[in-house]
Phi, psi and omega in degrees: 000351186289138168224138190243321183225357178206153181294128179266182177298326177295317180301322180287332183279336188300318175304323177294319178298320178302312182293327180289335186266007181211144180252127180274123178269140174289137179284331184235127177237157186284063172205134186258034179220160170098151174229188181292164177147174179171179181239148179266001187299326185259019183254119173284165186302311182295326182284000177284349177243116180293158173293149173209165181290148171269005182224057178294130182280147174295140169289169179296323178294319178294323176301311180301309183297320182292317177300315178305315186280327175298318185269000180059040178274158179276332183232160172295141183290334175089004184294329187291348178300335180256007179290153172301130183288157178269149177291159176293139181216061183092206187281321192252149186278357181255022179291111187298338183294337182246359183270075178260174176249106176278165176305321180293320179291322176302317178298322177298315179299315183297314180298316181296320180298315182292319180290322177299313181300318180294322179295322181295310185290344177280352183240106182304325180294322179289324176295318182296333179286345184246331188247133177300146179296153178281103179242032178087006182280349179093152184293328180297316179292320178296318180296316179297317180296318177299314182296316181295318183289306182289324179297323178299320179286319182295318181268353178063033177190161175296143176286148174286164178301320180294319179296321178297314180298320179299317181287328174297319177298319176299317179303315185287333180275349186301318182301336177280351183246333186233130179286159176107200181301126184300320182292316178295327176299320178296317178300314182297316183295318181290318178300317179300321179293316180305315186279355173256001182280143173298338178289342172265314186291329179245151171271085186289126177248106188292171181276125174234166180288137177294155172284180180296335178274004177092350181274146180263117178286141177285150175286167184299322180286328175294319175296319179300319179292314179303316182294315184290319180288334175288310190269334181237352179061031179205181181293162179297149174274179183298325180295319180289323174300317180295320178297321177295320183291327184265001178086010181293338182267003183285343178246154179294330178293317179293319178298317181293322180299318179288327175297319178296318177300316184288326177294334179280350181276144179304334179299332181293333181297324180297321180288317177302317179291324179298317178301308183290327177297317180285321180296316183262006171059051181294338182300335179291338184295328192292334184233037179290143175244130173233141183302115182296339177289333180262322184231072181296338180284348182273073179283164184304327182294341183297326181302311178294327176299320181295323176296314181294322177301315181295319179299313182295323179296311181295318177301319180294315181297312188282317189257332179266312180278347186054041187265179181228208183300321181302314181291326178299327182264352185231343183295138179260002176292133180220161179232115189228153170242189186288347175274328182269330185305318179299329178297326181265001179058044175228165177280143177290120185292328183230030180064235182287342178272153179287137177223160186271134177221164171249125184275162181299123183295340180271354183237337185224146178203092172077190194292333181281351176250019178264155188299328182299304179300316185292318180288322179293336179244044173227160178277186179293338185231341189220169173292165183221079184299333180292309181292324176296319180291319178298316181300312181297319179298315185279316189265333183257328183248351183053034176289150181263114180245144174285161175294152180294151178292160178285156172058044176283123181289150178292158177292147178290164178302149179277097180228119178075007179216163172279163176302320180299317181295321179295313182296315180297324181292333182258342184227359185270206182303138179087002179245172180291343180261014187299323185296300182287308185292312185294332184263317189245305190290305186297313179302318180295331179272325180297336179302336184257019182289351173283004183234131183279195188293339178252008177088012178280140182289143179213151175257343180232150175231118180058032177088002180243151179299141178284138173243109181251010182274147177188193179218148182220143181286105177228143174062027178087002179213184178267118180262125183261150179213159181260334183196186183292335178294310179292323180296316179297319179296318179296318177298317182298333182259358187275149175296316186299312183290322179292323176292324177296318178298316178297318179298316179297319178294321178299315181295321179291316184291322183264353177067033181205168175290149172290141178242170181301329180294342180275353188300323180298313180293319180298317179297316179298312181290325177298318178293320177296321177296318181297330182261015169116006180297136179283164176300317181296319179292326176298318177297318180296325177292321177297321179291328181281351183284152174301331180295339178273322189259001178223172171212160176275151173300139178242117180272127182240132179295142180294000000 
């Protein structure tokens, strides 16, 4: 399976294996009813674990972090900024079904590997961090020690004796290929080979014998990689390597203990924020446009402020409050500076710096009543109940909506009516959109009509009183609410929204789409979330599941 300086037949086949090992679910199906869920009655034991690839590819962010840690660098090298981008594959960027290696991306990897290796050998301090000092042991011994040490980090497991010998041979042939100091030429040649190997580019999960239930248990180093890329988005650290070597990861108790250790590390915050950033689409906040004639206070810097506000809020809920989905939708704690405070009609606690405040309980409740979500789902001049409603249905409730029809005319100007009246008149009862809009989309969006295009609270729209009351099908019946405060509370307590949150975490944690076989676990985690499970504990439960520590055999055509 080894490839050192050029893509082999195995390298070309791995993207095919990836696609064979995962099924892409459509996000939108032609039915405007239903949320996630399922029954375990028709699931055999082996089928309780969906198929997945044995070769999940590193994301570009994981590539950056891994290179940094393999080479003991202080910063990410930044090469992936010019890599060929990956296609969209659902909500999260680590969906293994779309992370293939195209010819253009392979060329990017090859170029980056060669340039990285050359940069390292040009810096004596960087070489010294990787290669044992010359203390008379001879270059052959130094080369072997370098290969074993760096190779273990690059491949995320100890190299086999054959692999060591192969790389030593590469080291020795380097002076005939690279000018300059012969020893540094060997270092450069081997580093370039490591970063072009499928054992670096992919998290290779080798073949082991199935258990009696048909599931294949992952090896200790494979578990270490799964755990590290989930919680830190990079390769395992030395402590995790040692745990793999000593058998500490062989039990679920040992695996959980290391997961708890890693969650307490600051690196875990970056991953927690990445999940919520992708789920709630914070990237849209950065380049929002609002009509300066209507909202002169919405200067360009506000977009980045909204991202930072959301980050600080999630960090507070998850790590300070030890909270879960309920707190994400109901906490009134906020972090504001002097540009955001006027939107919330409060004084800036620390001027230009972000400071902690408690928002008005009658006006704000959690992340869906914050300016970021509301402004990102508002037009340049007005609220946008349709987009707000679609977002809540898809990302918070996992409702299945059909794609919008083609050639939908824009809504007419809001004159003499509220935005709600205009939207209801074109998509509500008696219109072609009555089924989806009248039942699911519009009610979920009308709840936020107390907030204008930048998320500022209002009691009137276009000179008329705001009506944010409606009803939505939850828990087998129609649940009524008066405004976004009650709507957020209902979502936080609902089975549907908590299962959706669990499903999203499962997809992010396992790097694949949820399948019907996951329904039992999703239902279990959704109920635990509904009754108060924290985000961190939900993650620990996902790690403790068989779906994390095993995989099903995947048959691939020759």
